[in-house]
C-alpha positions as CSV (number, residue, x, y, z in Angstrom):
1,M,-39.0,1.2,-0.8
2,N,-38.2,-0.4,2.5
3,G,-36.7,0.0,6.0
4,K,-37.3,-2.8,8.4
5,R,-39.7,-1.8,11.2
6,E,-43.2,-2.5,12.5
7,T,-45.6,0.4,12.9
8,V,-49.0,1.7,12.2
9,V,-49.1,3.9,9.1
10,D,-51.7,6.4,8.0
11,V,-52.7,5.0,4.6
12,Q,-54.4,7.5,2.3
13,G,-56.5,7.1,-0.8
14,T,-59.5,5.0,-1.8
15,V,-60.7,1.6,-2.9
16,E,-64.0,0.7,-4.5
17,D,-66.4,-1.8,-2.9
18,G,-65.1,-5.3,-3.2
19,F,-61.4,-4.3,-3.3
20,E,-61.0,-3.8,0.5
21,P,-58.6,-6.9,0.6
22,V,-56.1,-4.9,-1.5
23,R,-56.1,-2.2,1.1
24,D,-55.6,-4.8,3.8
25,A,-52.6,-6.3,2.0
26,F,-51.2,-2.9,1.4
27,V,-51.4,-1.9,5.1
28,A,-49.9,-5.3,6.0
29,N,-46.7,-4.3,4.1
30,F,-46.2,-1.6,6.7
31,T,-47.4,-3.3,9.8
32,G,-45.9,-6.7,9.2
33,R,-43.2,-6.4,6.5
34,G,-41.3,-3.2,7.3
35,E,-42.4,-1.2,4.3
36,R,-41.4,2.5,4.7
37,G,-43.3,4.2,2.0
38,A,-45.2,3.1,-1.1
39,A,-48.2,3.6,-3.4
40,V,-50.4,1.3,-5.5
41,A,-53.0,1.9,-8.1
42,V,-55.2,-0.8,-9.8
43,Y,-57.3,-0.3,-12.9
44,R,-60.1,-2.7,-13.9
45,H,-61.7,-2.4,-17.3
46,G,-60.1,1.0,-17.7
47,R,-61.5,2.3,-14.3
48,K,-59.3,3.0,-11.3
49,V,-60.5,0.8,-8.5
50,V,-57.6,1.2,-6.1
51,D,-55.6,4.3,-5.4
52,L,-53.6,4.1,-2.1
53,W,-50.4,5.6,-0.7
54,G,-48.8,5.8,2.7
55,G,-45.6,6.0,4.8
56,T,-42.7,8.4,4.1
57,K,-40.8,9.1,0.9
58,D,-37.3,9.9,2.1
59,G,-36.6,8.4,5.6
60,D,-38.2,7.2,8.8
61,A,-41.1,9.1,10.2
62,S,-39.3,9.2,13.6
63,D,-36.6,11.3,11.9
64,G,-39.1,13.8,10.5
65,A,-39.1,12.4,7.0
66,A,-41.6,13.9,4.5
67,P,-44.8,11.9,4.0
68,W,-45.6,9.9,0.9
69,E,-48.1,12.0,-1.1
70,A,-50.5,11.4,-4.0
71,G,-48.0,13.1,-6.3
72,T,-44.8,11.4,-5.0
73,A,-42.8,10.1,-8.0
74,Q,-41.0,6.8,-8.1
75,V,-38.7,4.7,-10.4
76,I,-40.7,2.3,-12.5
77,R,-37.6,0.1,-13.3
78,S,-38.0,-2.3,-16.2
79,A,-41.4,-1.1,-17.1
80,T,-39.4,1.8,-18.7
81,K,-38.5,-0.6,-21.5
82,G,-42.1,-0.7,-22.7
83,I,-42.2,3.1,-22.7
84,A,-38.9,3.3,-24.5
85,A,-40.2,0.8,-27.1
86,L,-43.0,3.3,-27.9
87,V,-40.5,5.6,-29.5
88,P,-39.3,3.4,-32.4
89,L,-42.8,2.1,-32.9
90,L,-44.1,5.7,-33.3
91,L,-41.2,6.5,-35.5
92,H,-42.2,3.5,-37.7
93,Q,-45.8,4.7,-37.7
94,R,-44.5,8.1,-38.9
95,G,-42.5,6.5,-41.7
96,Q,-39.1,7.4,-40.2
97,L,-38.1,3.8,-39.2
98,D,-38.4,0.4,-40.9
99,L,-38.7,-2.4,-38.4
100,D,-37.4,-4.9,-41.0
101,A,-34.3,-2.8,-41.9
102,P,-30.9,-3.8,-40.5
103,V,-30.0,-1.7,-37.5
104,G,-26.8,-0.8,-39.4
105,T,-28.9,1.2,-41.8
106,Y,-29.3,3.8,-39.2
107,W,-26.3,3.0,-37.0
108,P,-23.3,2.0,-39.2
109,E,-21.0,1.1,-36.4
110,F,-23.4,-1.5,-35.3
111,K,-22.6,-3.7,-38.3
112,A,-19.4,-4.9,-36.6
113,A,-18.6,-8.5,-35.4
114,G,-21.3,-10.2,-37.5
115,K,-24.3,-8.1,-36.7
116,E,-25.0,-7.0,-40.2
117,R,-28.3,-9.0,-40.2
118,V,-29.6,-7.8,-36.9
119,L,-33.0,-6.1,-37.7
120,V,-34.6,-3.3,-35.8
121,R,-37.4,-5.6,-34.7
122,H,-34.8,-7.9,-33.2
123,L,-33.8,-5.0,-30.8
124,L,-37.3,-4.4,-29.8
125,S,-38.1,-8.1,-29.1
126,H,-34.9,-9.0,-27.2
127,R,-33.7,-11.3,-30.0
128,A,-30.6,-9.4,-31.1
129,G,-28.2,-11.7,-29.1
130,L,-26.8,-8.9,-27.0
131,P,-28.2,-9.4,-23.5
132,V,-24.9,-8.6,-21.7
133,L,-21.7,-6.7,-22.4
134,D,-18.4,-8.5,-23.1
135,T,-16.5,-5.5,-21.9
136,P,-17.2,-4.2,-18.3
137,L,-18.0,-0.6,-17.9
138,T,-17.5,1.7,-14.9
139,P,-20.6,3.3,-13.4
140,A,-19.5,6.6,-15.0
141,Q,-19.2,5.0,-18.4
142,A,-22.5,3.3,-18.0
143,I,-24.3,6.6,-17.8
144,D,-22.2,8.8,-20.1
145,G,-24.4,8.0,-23.2
146,V,-21.4,7.1,-25.3
147,S,-19.5,4.1,-23.8
148,G,-22.5,1.8,-23.5
149,P,-23.6,2.1,-27.1
150,A,-20.0,1.9,-28.4
151,A,-19.4,-1.3,-26.4
152,V,-22.6,-3.0,-27.5
153,A,-22.0,-2.0,-31.1
154,A,-18.5,-3.5,-31.1
155,Q,-19.3,-7.0,-29.7
156,A,-20.5,-10.1,-31.4
157,P,-24.0,-11.5,-30.8
158,A,-24.3,-14.5,-28.3
159,W,-26.6,-16.3,-30.8
160,E,-27.7,-15.9,-34.4
161,P,-29.9,-12.8,-34.2
162,G,-33.6,-13.6,-34.6
163,T,-33.3,-17.3,-33.8
164,D,-33.5,-17.1,-30.0
165,H,-34.7,-14.8,-27.2
166,G,-33.0,-13.5,-24.1
167,Y,-34.0,-10.6,-21.9
168,H,-31.7,-7.7,-22.8
169,A,-32.0,-6.3,-19.3
170,Q,-28.8,-4.3,-19.2
171,T,-28.4,-3.3,-22.9
172,Y,-31.9,-2.4,-24.0
173,S,-31.5,1.3,-23.1
174,W,-28.3,1.6,-25.1
175,L,-29.6,-0.3,-28.1
176,L,-32.9,1.7,-28.4
177,G,-31.5,4.9,-27.2
178,E,-28.7,5.0,-29.8
179,L,-31.0,4.0,-32.6
180,V,-33.4,6.8,-31.7
181,L,-30.6,9.3,-31.4
182,R,-29.2,8.3,-34.9
183,I,-32.6,8.8,-36.5
184,T,-34.0,11.8,-34.7
185,G,-30.9,13.6,-33.2
186,R,-32.7,13.4,-29.8
187,T,-32.3,11.2,-26.8
188,L,-35.0,8.8,-25.8
189,G,-35.7,11.0,-22.8
190,S,-36.0,14.2,-24.8
191,W,-38.2,12.5,-27.4
192,I,-40.6,11.1,-24.8
193,A,-40.8,14.5,-23.0
194,E,-41.5,16.4,-26.1
195,E,-43.7,13.9,-28.0
196,I,-45.5,11.9,-25.3
197,S,-45.3,13.2,-21.7
198,G,-45.6,16.8,-22.6
199,P,-48.6,16.6,-25.0
200,L,-50.4,14.1,-22.6
201,G,-49.6,16.0,-19.4
202,L,-47.9,13.0,-17.9
203,D,-45.6,12.9,-14.9
204,L,-43.3,10.5,-16.7
205,W,-39.6,11.0,-17.5
206,I,-36.6,9.1,-18.7
207,G,-34.0,11.4,-17.1
208,L,-35.5,13.1,-14.1
209,P,-35.8,16.9,-14.4
210,E,-34.1,18.8,-11.6
211,A,-37.4,20.5,-10.6
212,A,-39.0,17.1,-10.0
213,Q,-36.2,15.7,-7.7
214,C,-37.9,16.9,-4.6
215,R,-41.0,14.7,-5.4
216,V,-39.1,11.4,-5.6
217,G,-39.5,8.6,-3.1
218,R,-36.0,7.4,-2.1
219,L,-34.9,3.8,-1.8
220,A,-33.6,2.4,1.5
221,D,-31.6,-0.6,2.5
222,L,-33.6,-3.7,3.6
223,E,-32.2,-6.4,5.8
224,P,-33.4,-9.9,4.7
225,P,-35.4,-11.9,7.2
226,A,-33.5,-14.3,9.4
227,A,-35.7,-17.2,8.1
228,P,-38.6,-17.3,5.7
229,A,-42.0,-17.1,7.5
230,A,-44.4,-19.9,6.8
231,S,-47.0,-17.6,5.5
232,G,-44.7,-14.9,4.0
233,L,-42.3,-14.6,1.1
234,R,-40.0,-17.4,0.4
235,V,-36.3,-16.6,0.4
236,R,-34.1,-18.7,-1.9
237,P,-30.7,-19.3,-0.4
238,K,-27.8,-18.0,-2.5
239,R,-25.5,-20.6,-4.1
240,S,-21.9,-20.3,-3.1
């Protein structure tokens, strides 16, 4: 979460002896790189050795924004895919899902356009040949829970499933989500809330509950640097 400015930020939390450079680097994100609010935790051999947070969660401090707290929630982006993959793996462990079965066994519409031999394990390992959609969706369609799965089920794979790998960045949620829905009658978010997050007492959701919205750290626009600093991040120029 960023907003370009240079300031001194009250960083909270702890680091164990020997990990002070992590705190220094974290502070430098605020004082030299315009970070607005953030948190970081590092575990070593199962033990938390860094637990830091600082800045604000929903605006600039000069505007009276709320401070970033130990319990501020944040989007975990593509790490969500690993969490989502837990669901079919646990369903397999419970005998409800065969990883070597064709996806069409559970999701008949998926058999279209030559995908009869796409296996469940191909979805999990990004080998299904469906990394992007052939048919563009509107933002509303992308989140309605119906249009995305229908579109990906209707299209042909970009390669022979199982023979190659390509990160299914934009389709993974629809593929796994619809598979889980067909088997359990529950969405991925509901299954995780009821079977994983709830029993373990985790602050972890796919589908943010309304009651937790006030805890979320908000994203902000960031202007790119005029030129890459010699000791900073390198900025690759865009191709025209």
